[in-house]
C-alpha positions in Angstrom: 21.3 4.4 -6.7 20.0 5.5 -9.9 17.5 5.0 -12.1 17.3 2.9 -15.1 15.0 1.7 -17.6 16.2 -1.7 -16.7 14.3 -1.3 -13.4 11.9 -3.9 -13.0 8.2 -3.1 -11.6 6.6 -5.9 -9.5 3.0 -4.5 -8.8 2.5 -7.7 -5.5 5.5 -9.4 -3.4 4.6 -12.8 -5.3 5.4 -11.2 -8.5 8.8 -10.1 -7.0 9.8 -13.4 -5.5 8.8 -15.5 -8.7 11.0 -13.0 -10.9 13.5 -14.2 -7.9 12.5 -17.4 -8.0 11.1 -18.3 -4.9 8.2 -19.7 -4.3 5.5 -18.5 -2.2 1.8 -17.9 -1.8 -0.2 -15.4 -2.1 -4.0 -15.7 -2.6 -5.5 -11.4 -2.0 -3.5 -7.5 -1.8 -2.2 -9.1 1.6 1.4 -11.2 2.5 3.1 -12.4 5.2 5.7 -14.6 4.8 8.7 -15.6 6.8 11.9 -14.4 4.9 13.9 -17.2 6.1 11.7 -19.4 4.6 11.9 -17.9 1.6 15.7 -17.3 1.5 17.9 -20.2 1.9 21.4 -18.7 1.6 23.4 -16.2 2.9 24.7 -13.5 2.3 21.5 -12.4 -0.5 21.4 -9.5 -2.4 18.9 -8.4 -4.3 18.2 -6.8 -7.5 16.9 -3.6 -7.9 13.2 -3.5 -8.3 10.3 -1.0 -8.0 7.3 -2.5 -6.6 3.4 -1.4 -5.9 2.8 -2.0 -2.6 3.0 -1.3 1.5 6.4 -3.3 3.3 6.8 -4.3 6.4 10.1 -6.0 7.6 10.4 -7.2 11.1 14.6 -8.2 11.4 13.8 -10.0 15.1 17.4 -11.4 14.7 19.7 -10.7 11.3 22.0 -8.0 9.7 21.9 -6.2 6.7 20.9 -3.0 4.6 18.4 -2.0 2.7 18.1 0.9 0.6 15.1 3.2 -0.9 16.0 5.9 -4.2 19.3 7.3 -2.8 19.6 6.1 0.6 21.2 3.3 1.8 20.2 2.0 5.9 22.1 -0.7 7.7 20.3 -2.4 10.3 21.1 -5.0 13.3 18.7 -7.4 15.2 15.4 -6.2 16.3 14.8 -3.5 13.8 11.6 -2.9 12.2 11.5 -1.1 9.1 9.0 0.0 5.5 9.0 0.8 2.6 6.1 2.3 0.6 5.2 2.5 -3.3 6.7 3.3 -5.5 10.1 3.8 -4.9 13.5 2.3 -6.2 14.7 -0.6 -4.1 17.0 -3.3 -3.0 17.7 -5.3 -0.4 20.5 -7.7 1.6 20.7 -9.5 4.4 24.0 -10.6 5.4 22.7 -13.0 7.9 19.2 -14.1 9.2 17.9 -16.5 11.8 13.8 -15.0 12.3 12.4 -12.5 10.0 9.1 -11.4 8.6 7.6 -9.9 5.6 4.3 -8.3 5.9 3.3 -6.4 2.5 0.0 -5.1 2.0 -1.7 -2.3 -1.3 -3.7 0.7 -0.7 -6.3 -0.9 -1.9 -6.1 -3.2 1.1 -6.0 -0.8 3.5 -9.0 1.3 2.1 -11.4 -2.2 2.1 -10.5 -4.0 5.0 -10.0 -0.9 7.4 -11.4 2.5 6.2 -10.9 4.7 3.0 -9.5 7.5 5.6 -7.1 5.5 6.3 -3.6 8.1 6.1 -5.5 10.6 7.9 -4.8 8.3 11.1 -1.2 6.5 10.0 0.4 9.6 7.9 3.6 8.1 8.6 2.6 5.7 5.3 3.1 8.9 3.3 6.9 9.8 4.0 8.7 8.7 1.0 12.3 7.7 2.8 12.0 6.3 6.3 15.4 4.9 8.7 14.7 1.9 10.4 13.6 1.6 14.0 15.1 0.3 17.0 12.5 -1.1 19.6 13.5 -1.5 23.2 13.6 -5.2 24.1 9.9 -4.9 25.9 9.2 -2.7 22.3 10.1 -5.1 19.9 7.8 -7.8 21.9 4.8 -5.6 22.4 5.1 -5.2 17.9 6.0 -9.3 17.7 3.0 -10.7 19.9 0.7 -8.6 17.0 2.2 -9.6 13.9 2.4 -13.0 15.5 -0.9 -12.8 15.3 -1.3 -11.7 12.0 0.6 -14.6 11.1 -1.3 -16.9 12.5 -4.4 -15.6 11.2 -2.8 -15.6 8.0 -2.1 -19.1 7.7 -5.5 -20.2 8.4 -8.5 -19.8 6.1 -11.2 -18.4 8.7 -14.5 -16.9 8.5 -14.2 -12.8 8.1 -10.0 -14.1 7.6 -9.4 -11.0 5.9 -11.1 -8.3 8.1 -9.7 -9.6 11.0 -5.8 -9.3 9.3 -7.0 -5.5 8.6 -8.3 -5.5 12.3 -5.1 -7.0 13.9 -3.0 -4.4 11.1 -5.1 -1.0 12.2 -4.0 -2.4 15.8 0.0 -3.0 14.8 0.3 0.4 12.9 -1.3 2.4 15.3 1.2 0.2 18.0 4.1 1.4 15.8 2.8 4.7 15.5 2.5 5.4 19.1 6.5 4.0 19.6 8.2 6.0 16.9 5.7 8.7 14.7 3.1 9.6 16.9 3.5 13.5 15.9 4.6 13.0 12.4 4.4 14.6 9.6 5.6 13.3 6.4 5.5 17.1 4.2 7.9 18.5 6.8 10.7 15.7 5.3 12.9 15.8 2.8 13.6 17.6 -0.2 11.6 19.8 -3.0 11.0 17.0 -5.0 10.3 14.8 -2.0 7.7 17.3 -0.6 5.9 18.0 -4.0 5.2 13.8 -3.9 4.3 14.1 -0.5 2.2 16.9 -1.0 0.2 15.0 -4.2 -0.6 11.9 -1.7 -1.9 14.3 1.3 -4.1 16.3 -1.9 -5.3 13.1 -3.9 -6.7 11.5 -0.3 -8.2 15.0 0.2 -10.0 15.6 -2.8 -11.5 11.3 -2.4 -12.1 12.5 1.1 -13.9 15.3 -0.7 -15.7 13.6 -3.1 -17.3 10.8 -0.6 -18.5 13.9 1.4 -20.3 15.9 -1.2 -18.0 18.8 -0.7 -16.2 18.3 -4.4 -18.2 17.7 -7.9 -16.2 16.3 -10.1 -12.3 14.5 -10.1 -9.4 16.0 -10.4 -6.9 15.9 -13.1 -2.9 15.9 -13.0 -3.4 19.4 -14.4 -5.9 20.6 -10.7 -3.2 18.8 -8.4 -0.4 21.0 -10.3 -1.9 24.3 -10.0 -2.9 22.9 -5.9 1.3 23.3 -5.3 1.3 26.2 -8.5 3.9 24.3 -10.4 3.6 23.4 -14.0 1.6 20.8 -15.1 4.7 19.6 -17.5 7.2 20.1 -14.4 4.5 18.4 -11.9 3.7 14.9 -13.4 7.9 15.0 -14.4 8.4 15.0 -10.4 6.1 12.5 -9.6 6.9 9.9 -12.4 10.7 10.0 -11.7 10.1 9.7 -8.0 7.3 6.9 -7.7 7.3 5.0 -11.0 4.2 6.2 -11.7 2.5 9.0 -13.5 0.2 11.1 -11.6 -2.9 9.6 -14.1 -2.1 6.2 -12.8 -2.4 7.6 -9.1 -5.5 9.3 -9.9 -7.1 6.1 -11.8 -5.9 3.6 -9.0 -7.4 5.8 -6.3 -10.8 6.7 -8.1 -10.7 2.4 -8.5 -10.8 2.1 -5.0 -13.0 4.3 -4.2 -15.8 3.7 -6.4 -14.9 -0.2 -5.5 -16.3 1.1 -2.1 -19.3 2.4 -3.1 -19.9 -0.6 -5.0 -19.6 -3.3 -2.2 -20.6 -0.7 0.4 -23.6 1.8 -0.3 -27.0 1.2 -2.8 -25.8 3.9 -4.9 -26.2 3.0 -8.4 -23.9 2.3 -11.2 -25.2 5.7 -13.0 -24.5 7.4 -9.9 -21.1 5.8 -8.9 -20.5 7.4 -12.9 -21.2 11.1 -12.5 -19.6 11.3 -8.9 -16.1 10.6 -10.4 -16.4 12.7 -13.3 -17.1 10.1 -16.5 -20.3 11.7 -18.8 -21.8 8.4 -19.4 -22.3 5.2 -17.8 -20.2 3.1 -20.8 -17.2 5.3 -20.4 -17.0 4.8 -16.3 -18.1 1.1 -17.4 -15.5 0.3 -19.5 -12.9 2.1 -17.3 -13.9 0.0 -14.7 -12.6 -3.6 -16.5 -10.1 -2.3 -17.5 -8.6 -1.8 -14.4 -10.7 -4.5 -12.5 -11.4 -7.9 -15.4 -14.5 -7.1 -14.5 -17.5 -4.9 -15.2 -19.3 -2.6 -12.6 -22.2 -4.8 -11.8 -20.0 -8.1 -12.1 -18.0 -7.0 -8.9 -20.5 -6.4 -7.3 -22.9 -8.9 -7.1 -18.9 -10.5 -6.3 -19.0 -8.6 -3.7 -23.0 -9.6 -2.8 -22.3 -13.4 -3.1 -19.2 -13.2 -0.8 -21.2 -11.5 1.7 -24.0 -13.9 1.9 -21.7 -16.7 2.0 -20.3 -15.0 5.3 -23.6 -14.9 6.9 -24.4 -18.6 5.8 -21.1 -20.5 6.9 -22.3 -18.0 10.2 -25.1 -20.2 10.5 -23.9 -23.7 10.5 
């Protein structure tokens, strides 16, 4: 598949389906929908696009194919596959009787599960993964979990996102146990793929070091290029071409996620968070955070505190 300037980029799955004129609902950075409810006519072939979210597709009964970058995979009934943020994608349904799509952002994983989720589930860092074909019993075990997620997603229950997060961990661990227990993503792919995967791993390690006070500044693109002994321009070109986002965009996204976690789960002051992220002044950090999220750090912290208080009040009613 050749990349062109006409390839659309979608931050959320709802943006993709709005562009395809298929109405779906999404009230958070997680969604789960029946593909049969979203697609009424078959065969169906999507346009080429990029996304900024993870997708897991569970085909219980259907046939089709999907493309990630240059590779196209055919699939049949009882198939599971997933795609990562940033890559060029397309999909085609030849026929479909029962299938479900789960999408979630990196922020959802790190807010509702934990910040180092990729250390437990390294297969999520892989670039292109062939579809998996569990046997009937294996598929039923997986189906039991994803249908629980669907039920929770459709209900407006207390702690909805945290419950979904816990069920999602169970689902991902089950998938890991069946298919990718000993999987290490840096062992696959060509040289450019390995550069991307190493960058993602270095990104995760660095923010873990920041959280544990093992690092005192946020790495910039040049630092990540140096870690792989690469020319900085070449490094940036590879990351941009393979993921659709520049190294700076990846770093800004990770810094925002890290800042949100500190604001929500710790008592650290905005000033302390400012310095831990390498900003010289609180005003600079506040402007950065507001540009990324639409609200100031203080407003975000108050919003999360109010939400926690409302959840506790519901428990006493």
